[in-house]
C-alpha positions in Angstrom: -28.4 14.7 -8.7 -28.4 17.2 -5.5 -25.7 17.5 -3.0 -25.4 14.7 -0.6 -25.1 16.4 2.8 -22.5 14.1 5.3 -20.3 14.6 8.4 -17.5 12.3 6.6 -16.5 11.6 3.4 -14.2 8.3 3.5 -12.9 8.1 -0.5 -11.8 4.5 -1.2 -13.1 1.2 0.2 -9.9 -0.9 0.4 -8.8 -1.6 3.9 -7.5 1.4 4.5 -11.3 2.6 4.3 -13.3 -0.3 5.8 -10.4 0.3 8.6 -10.9 4.3 8.9 -14.7 3.5 8.8 -15.1 1.4 11.6 -13.4 3.3 13.9 -14.6 6.6 13.4 -18.3 5.1 14.1 -16.8 3.3 17.3 -15.6 6.4 19.0 -17.7 8.9 17.2 -21.2 7.2 17.0 -23.2 10.0 16.2 -21.1 11.3 13.0 -22.7 10.6 9.8 -20.1 9.1 7.3 -20.2 8.1 3.5 -17.7 5.8 1.5 -16.8 6.9 -2.1 -15.8 4.0 -4.5 -14.4 4.5 -7.7 -15.4 0.1 -8.6 -17.9 -1.5 -8.3 -16.7 -3.4 -5.9 -15.0 -3.1 -2.3 -11.1 -4.3 -1.7 -9.1 -2.1 -3.6 -5.6 -3.6 -4.4 -7.2 -7.2 -3.6 -9.7 -6.6 -5.8 -7.4 -4.9 -9.2 -5.2 -7.4 -9.2 -5.8 -10.4 -10.7 -2.6 -11.9 -12.1 -1.3 -15.7 -10.9 0.0 -15.6 -7.3 -1.4 -12.7 -6.4 -1.0 -12.4 -2.9 -0.5 -10.3 0.2 3.9 -9.9 0.3 3.8 -9.1 4.6 1.7 -11.9 7.2 -1.9 -12.0 7.0 -1.6 -11.4 10.5 -0.6 -8.0 10.4 -2.4 -7.0 7.2 -5.7 -8.3 8.8 -8.2 -5.9 11.0 -7.1 -6.4 14.6 -11.0 -5.9 15.2 -11.7 -9.3 13.4 -9.6 -12.6 14.0 -7.9 -14.1 11.0 -9.0 -17.6 11.4 -7.8 -19.2 8.2 -4.6 -21.8 8.0 -2.2 -20.1 6.3 -0.3 -16.5 7.3 0.6 -15.8 3.7 -2.6 -15.4 1.8 -3.9 -14.9 -1.3 -5.7 -12.4 -3.0 -9.2 -14.0 -3.3 -8.7 -15.2 0.0 -8.2 -11.4 1.4 -11.4 -9.9 -0.8 -13.2 -12.2 1.1 -12.3 -11.2 4.4 -12.2 -7.9 3.8 -16.2 -8.2 2.4 -17.1 -10.1 5.1 -15.8 -7.6 7.7 -17.8 -4.6 5.5 -20.5 -6.9 6.1 -19.8 -8.1 10.2 -19.2 -4.4 11.1 -21.8 -2.9 9.3 -19.3 -0.9 6.9 -20.2 -2.3 4.0 -24.1 0.1 4.0 -22.6 3.1 3.9 -20.2 2.7 0.9 -21.3 4.2 -2.2 -20.2 2.4 -5.3 -19.0 3.4 -9.2 -18.8 7.1 -7.2 -15.7 8.7 -8.7 -14.2 12.1 -6.9 -13.2 14.2 -9.3 -12.3 17.5 -6.8 -12.5 18.6 -3.4 -12.6 22.3 -2.6 -12.7 23.8 1.2 -15.1 26.4 1.5 -13.1 28.4 4.7 -16.4 30.8 5.0 -18.5 27.9 5.9 -16.0 25.6 7.0 -16.6 22.8 4.1 -15.6 21.0 2.0 -17.7 21.1 -1.3 -17.0 17.5 -2.9 -17.5 17.2 -7.5 -18.4 13.6 -7.9 -19.2 11.6 -11.0 -21.9 8.4 -10.8 -23.6 7.0 -13.9 -22.1 9.6 -16.2 -24.0 12.6 -13.8 -22.3 14.7 -11.9 -23.0 15.5 -8.4 -21.7 16.8 -5.1 -21.0 16.3 -1.5 -20.9 19.0 1.3 -18.5 17.1 3.7 -17.3 18.5 7.3 -14.0 15.8 7.3 -12.5 14.3 4.4 -10.6 11.3 4.7 -8.7 9.9 1.9 -8.0 6.4 2.0 -6.8 5.6 -1.9 -3.5 4.2 -0.9 -0.6 5.6 -2.9 -0.6 3.9 -6.8 -2.4 4.8 -9.8 -4.4 2.3 -10.2 -5.2 3.4 -13.9 -1.5 4.2 -15.6 1.3 2.0 -13.9 5.0 3.0 -14.8 5.9 2.3 -18.5 9.6 1.5 -19.3 8.3 2.5 -22.9 10.4 -0.6 -23.8 11.4 -0.1 -28.1 10.5 -3.6 -30.4 8.2 -4.8 -32.1 7.5 -8.4 -30.2 5.8 -11.2 -32.1 3.9 -12.2 -28.5 1.7 -11.0 -26.3 2.9 -8.9 -23.6 0.4 -8.1 -20.6 1.4 -5.8 -17.5 0.3 -7.2 -14.1 -2.3 -4.6 -13.5 -4.4 -5.3 -16.5 -4.8 -9.2 -16.1 -6.7 -10.7 -19.5 -8.9 -13.2 -17.7 -8.4 -15.7 -20.7 -4.6 -15.3 -21.1 -3.3 -19.0 -20.9 0.4 -19.9 -21.0 0.4 -23.2 -20.4 3.1 -25.0 -22.4 4.5 -21.5 -23.0 8.0 -19.7 -22.6 7.4 -16.9 -20.5 9.7 -13.6 -19.9 8.8 -11.7 -16.5 10.6 -8.0 -16.1 11.0 -7.3 -12.9 12.5 -8.2 -9.6 10.2 -6.5 -6.9 6.9 -7.9 -5.2 5.0 -8.9 -8.1 7.4 -11.0 -9.9 8.6 -12.4 -7.4 4.7 -13.9 -7.1 3.9 -14.0 -10.8 7.4 -16.2 -11.6 6.7 -18.8 -9.3 3.0 -19.1 -9.8 3.4 -19.0 -13.8 6.4 -21.9 -14.0 4.1 -24.8 -12.4 2.0 -24.6 -15.9 4.5 -22.7 -18.5 7.5 -24.2 -20.5 9.5 -22.6 -18.7 9.5 -18.9 -16.7 12.4 -15.7 -17.1 12.4 -13.6 -14.7 15.0 -10.7 -16.5 16.0 -8.2 -13.4 18.2 -4.8 -14.7 19.0 -5.3 -10.7 18.7 -8.1 -7.8 16.8 -7.5 -5.2 17.0 -9.3 -1.8 14.4 -12.2 -1.4 13.6 -14.0 2.1 12.1 -17.4 2.4 8.9 -17.2 4.8 6.6 -20.4 6.2 2.7 -20.2 4.7 2.0 -20.8 7.9 2.2 -19.2 11.4 3.4 -22.2 13.7 2.9 -20.2 16.9 -0.1 -18.6 15.5 -2.2 -21.4 14.6 -1.4 -23.2 17.9 -2.4 -20.4 20.0 -5.9 -20.5 17.9 -6.1 -23.9 19.3 -6.1 -23.0 22.9 -7.0 -19.3 22.9 -9.9 -17.6 22.1 -9.5 -16.2 18.4 -9.3 -12.7 19.5 -6.9 -13.2 21.8 -4.7 -15.5 20.2 -4.9 -13.3 16.7 -3.3 -9.8 19.2 -0.6 -12.6 20.7 0.4 -13.5 17.1 -0.3 -10.0 15.5 1.9 -8.3 18.2 4.6 -10.7 17.9 4.8 -10.6 14.1 5.0 -7.1 14.0 8.0 -6.8 16.7 9.6 -9.8 14.5 9.1 -7.2 11.2 10.2 -4.3 12.8 13.0 -6.3 14.5 14.6 -7.6 11.1 14.0 -3.7 9.2 16.2 -2.2 12.8 18.8 -5.0 11.9 19.1 -4.5 8.3 19.6 -1.4 8.8 22.1 -1.7 12.1 23.6 -4.6 10.8 23.3 -4.5 7.1 27.1 -6.6 6.8 25.7 -9.3 8.8 22.5 -9.3 7.1 23.0 -9.6 4.2 25.3 -12.3 4.7 22.6 -13.9 6.7 20.1 -13.5 3.6 22.7 -14.8 1.4 22.9 -17.7 3.1 19.4 -18.4 3.6 19.0 -17.9 -0.1 22.1 -20.8 -1.1 20.0 -23.1 1.0 16.8 -22.4 -0.9 18.0 -23.0 -4.5 21.0 -25.1 -4.1 23.6 -22.9 -6.0 26.4 -20.3 -4.5 26.8 -19.1 -8.2 23.0 -18.1 -9.2 22.7 -16.4 -5.3 25.8 -14.5 -6.1 25.2 -13.0 -9.7 21.1 -12.9 -9.1 20.4 -12.5 -5.3 22.9 -10.0 -4.1 21.8 -6.9 -5.2 24.4 -3.1 -4.8 22.1 -1.7 -2.0 22.5 -2.7 1.9 19.4 -4.8 3.1 15.8 -3.3 3.6 17.2 0.1 1.3 14.4 -0.7 -0.5 11.2 -3.4 0.1 12.5 -6.6 1.1 10.7 -9.6 -1.1 8.7 -12.5 0.8 9.2 -16.1 -0.8 6.9 -18.3 0.9 8.0 -21.1 1.9 10.6 -20.4 -0.5 8.4 -20.9 -3.8 10.5 -18.3 -6.1 13.5 -20.8 -5.0 12.0 -23.8 -5.4 10.9 -23.3 -9.0 14.1 -22.3 -10.3 16.1 -24.9 -7.9 13.4 -27.1 -10.3 14.5 -26.0 -13.8 10.9 -24.3 -14.2 12.3 -21.0 -13.7 15.7 -19.0 -13.8 16.5 -15.3 -13.5 19.1 -13.1 -16.5 20.3 -9.9 -15.1 20.8 -7.6 -17.5 20.0 -4.5 -19.4 17.4 -5.0 -21.7 18.0 -3.2 -25.0 14.8 -4.0 -26.7 12.2 -5.8 -27.8 12.5 -8.8 -30.5 9.9 -10.8 -32.3 11.0 -14.4 -30.3 11.3 -12.2 -27.0 14.2 -9.6 -25.2 17.4 -8.8 -26.5 19.2 -7.5 -24.0 22.7 -5.0 -24.1 25.1 -7.8 -24.0 23.9 -9.2 -26.9 21.7 -12.1 -25.9 18.2 -12.6 -26.6 15.9 -14.2 -23.9 13.7 -16.1 -25.7 9.3 -16.3 -25.2 5.7 -16.5 -26.4 4.7 -14.1 -23.4 6.3 -10.9 -21.8 4.8 -9.4 -18.8 6.3 -6.4 -17.5 6.1 -6.4 -13.6 8.0 -3.3 -13.8 6.5 -1.3 -11.2 3.9 0.9 -10.4 3.4 4.8 -10.5 2.4 7.0 -7.5 -0.6 9.0 -7.0 -1.4 10.7 -4.1 -5.1 11.8 -2.9 -5.8 9.4 -5.6 -5.1 11.9 -8.4 -8.4 14.1 -7.0 -7.9 18.2 -7.7 -7.2 19.6 -4.3 -8.0 23.4 -3.1 -8.6 26.1 -0.6 -11.2 29.0 -1.2 -10.3 28.0 -5.7 -6.9 28.1 -4.9 -4.8 24.7 -6.0 -3.2 23.0 -3.5 0.7 21.7 -3.9 1.3 18.6 -1.8 4.8 19.1 -2.3 4.6 22.4 0.2 2.8 21.0 2.7 4.1 18.9 6.0 2.7 16.4 7.7 1.5 15.8 10.6 1.5 12.5 12.1 2.1 11.0 9.1 -1.8 11.5 8.3 -2.9 15.3 8.6 -1.2 18.1 6.3 -0.7 21.7 6.7 -2.2 23.9 4.9 -5.7 21.3 3.8 -8.0 22.3 6.6 -10.7 18.3 7.7 -8.6 16.8 5.4 -7.1 13.3 6.5 -4.2 10.9 4.2 -4.2 7.1 5.3 -0.9 5.8 4.4 0.4 2.1 5.2 4.0 1.1 5.7 6.3 0.5 3.5 8.5 -2.0 5.6 5.4 -3.6 7.5 2.2 -4.4 7.1 0.2 -1.7 5.8 -2.4 -2.0 7.9 -0.4 -1.7 10.8 -0.2 1.8 9.9 -3.8 2.2 8.7 -4.7 1.4 12.1 -3.3 3.6 13.7 -4.0 6.4 11.5 -8.1 5.6 11.7 -7.5 5.9 15.8 -5.6 9.0 15.7 -8.4 10.7 12.8 -11.5 8.8 15.0 -9.4 10.4 18.4 -9.4 14.1 16.5 -13.4 14.0 15.4 -14.0 13.6 19.0 -12.4 16.4 19.6 -13.9 18.5 17.3 -17.1 17.4 18.5 -16.6 17.7 22.6 -14.8 21.0 21.8 -17.7 22.6 19.0 -14.6 23.4 16.7 -15.8 23.3 13.3 -12.2 23.0 11.5 -8.7 21.8 12.2 -5.2 22.5 10.4 -1.6 21.3 11.0 0.4 24.9 11.6 3.9 23.5 11.3 6.6 25.9 13.2 9.2 28.0 11.2 12.3 26.8 12.7 11.1 23.0 11.4 14.0 22.2 9.9 15.6 20.2 7.2 13.2 18.2 5.3 12.4 14.9 3.5 9.3 13.7 1.5 6.8 11.7 3.7 7.8 8.1 1.9 11.9 7.7 1.7 13.5 4.9 0.2 15.2 4.0 -2.7 12.4 2.0 -4.3 11.7 3.3 -8.1 8.1 4.3 -7.8 9.1 6.4 -4.4 11.7 7.9 -6.1 10.5 8.9 -8.8 8.0 10.7 -6.7 9.9 12.1 -4.3 9.7 16.1 -5.3 5.7 15.5 -5.5 5.5 14.5 -1.8 4.7 16.6 1.5 7.1 16.9 3.7 8.0 15.5 7.2 10.8 15.7 9.8 12.9 13.5 12.2 10.8 15.3 15.0 7.5 14.4 16.3 4.8 15.6 15.8 6.2 16.1 12.1 8.0 13.1 11.7 7.0 10.2 10.0 9.7 7.4 10.7 8.7 4.6 9.4 9.3 3.0 12.8 6.2 1.4 14.2 7.0 1.3 18.2 7.9 4.8 17.8 5.6 6.4 15.6 2.9 4.7 17.6 4.3 6.3 21.0 4.3 9.0 19.7 0.9 9.2 17.6 -1.3 7.3 20.6 0.1 10.1 22.9 -0.1 13.4 20.9 -1.0 16.2 22.3 -4.3 17.8 20.0 -3.8 21.4 20.5 0.2 21.1 20.2 0.9 21.8 16.3 -2.8 22.3 15.4 -5.1 25.0 15.0 -8.8 24.6 15.9 -11.4 27.2 14.4 -14.9 28.0 14.2 -17.2 29.8 12.1 -20.6 31.5 12.9 -22.3 31.3 9.9 -24.9 29.1 9.7 -24.6 25.8 7.9 -26.4 22.8 6.6 -24.4 19.8 7.6 
């Protein structure tokens, strides 16, 4: 195959990639773009994960695209409905015509003399290249091929499955199921499997805060009946964004009060203060790790009915009949689901270099959570970890489109962040105690508390700073005289 020349290469055809493509074509229609997708279907996470009950862990009004209203009934939506919505959005916006499937990006090297990225890719067993002005990584931050494995030892006689690689023919009807973990995946899988299983036991090392939330947004549905779809969607999206922001801020400012409120809600749902105090009272403050959502309290209902239960303790090893804990007890199972978390992988694990020298992302500084110092003409799209992913992804996409517009209008060939010498103390790009983030903290780009070098996980502050960013502050624009093909 010969090299393909394109203005913008977007890597990944999930929510971020579709949003990025739309915003770029909206503001810079003269630019050509291609979306390289390694899988044979768009959708990213919502196409990959097929475990029982897979759904959004935030409301769909904030998770959906702001430019295409969600018109479904529910606000906490199953993965299949989300995938259909993404596919329909790609068709409606024309973005789908720009996706090249089965295309895996191997490496990207910035050629300073030409002001171009030389990108190596494979498709159908053949190797080829892209010559690109600007590259946008919309790959998320999970390792979709190698999830986190705590490497349990033992000789379980039944079947062990990981949610990331769910067998399509797995039948759990009438069987005893152990789900290891207490994060969003476990909170989803337990009630979904409990409907047909003999019993489901969630085995957790540490409790997690779980909040019951209605699966239907009554205000959103009411607005949809009296207002045009676009207006109803925008109002509901703004309302839910502010409410989620307010919940996070309340948890961080008044942790004791919020801990008491979350406990009160859980007791009301489960019907037992003893169960809540033993299994739903984490040793950390609310939102120091991600808060899990149970639509209509489905997890609590499964526990209350006796279809599911929770065991808190450390696992010693697997045994033929199930899971043995360090206290000597055994939780019997026919199937074990290891919902033990994911592994973080930045920029899709693609090898990045500048003029042949490998880039070290941990030595770079993030500019408005989007550009990385030392890497010209490169953007990374990472959603919020304390709010719906798309809220941040769209903010990033609009910023990138604005930056590209400036490159076009000024005739510049390149742009790269240049942090000041007095940047001060820095921290990891995503700072939260969740296991997958803590394990990768040393690998992340650095941020500060000051814009434009901050990524505050605060939608109000981030939006204000990013939307009003002066694009000549902290950025170096360059030109090359050599003629290049583009």
